[in-house]
C-alpha positions, 0 to 999 in steps of 0.5 A: 500499500505505501510502494502504490502511494509513492508511485502514485505522489510521484506519477503525479509530481511527474504530470505536475513537472511534465506541465509546467515545461509544456507551458515554459514552452507554449506560451514563448512559442505563442508569442513568436508564432504571432511576431512571426505572423504579423512581420508576414503580413507586415511586409506584404501590406509594404509590398503592396502599398509600394507597387500600387502607389508607385503611381501616386508617388507613395513608397515606403522605404525598407530598412531596420525602423520600418521593418520592426514596426511592421513586423511589431505592430502588423497592418496598423504599423504599415498605416502608422508609417504612411500616416507619418510619411504624409505629415 
């Protein structure tokens, strides 16, 4: 009986430890996927704006600052860049 309780306790502690380790990796992975998704959408938006805006003289240069704004903020970051460029 005492041996079974020890096995049950070890199993419970192991499952709790596994849960903690999985949570430690899932949460940062979720943020990394969100940043990657925003970066892709922001980059596509900059490319589309540069292609469509060529006739109107609208161009967003692609450098470290604009890439960071598009990557972190996504589409709203690209709109912010357009707004700041036209001020």
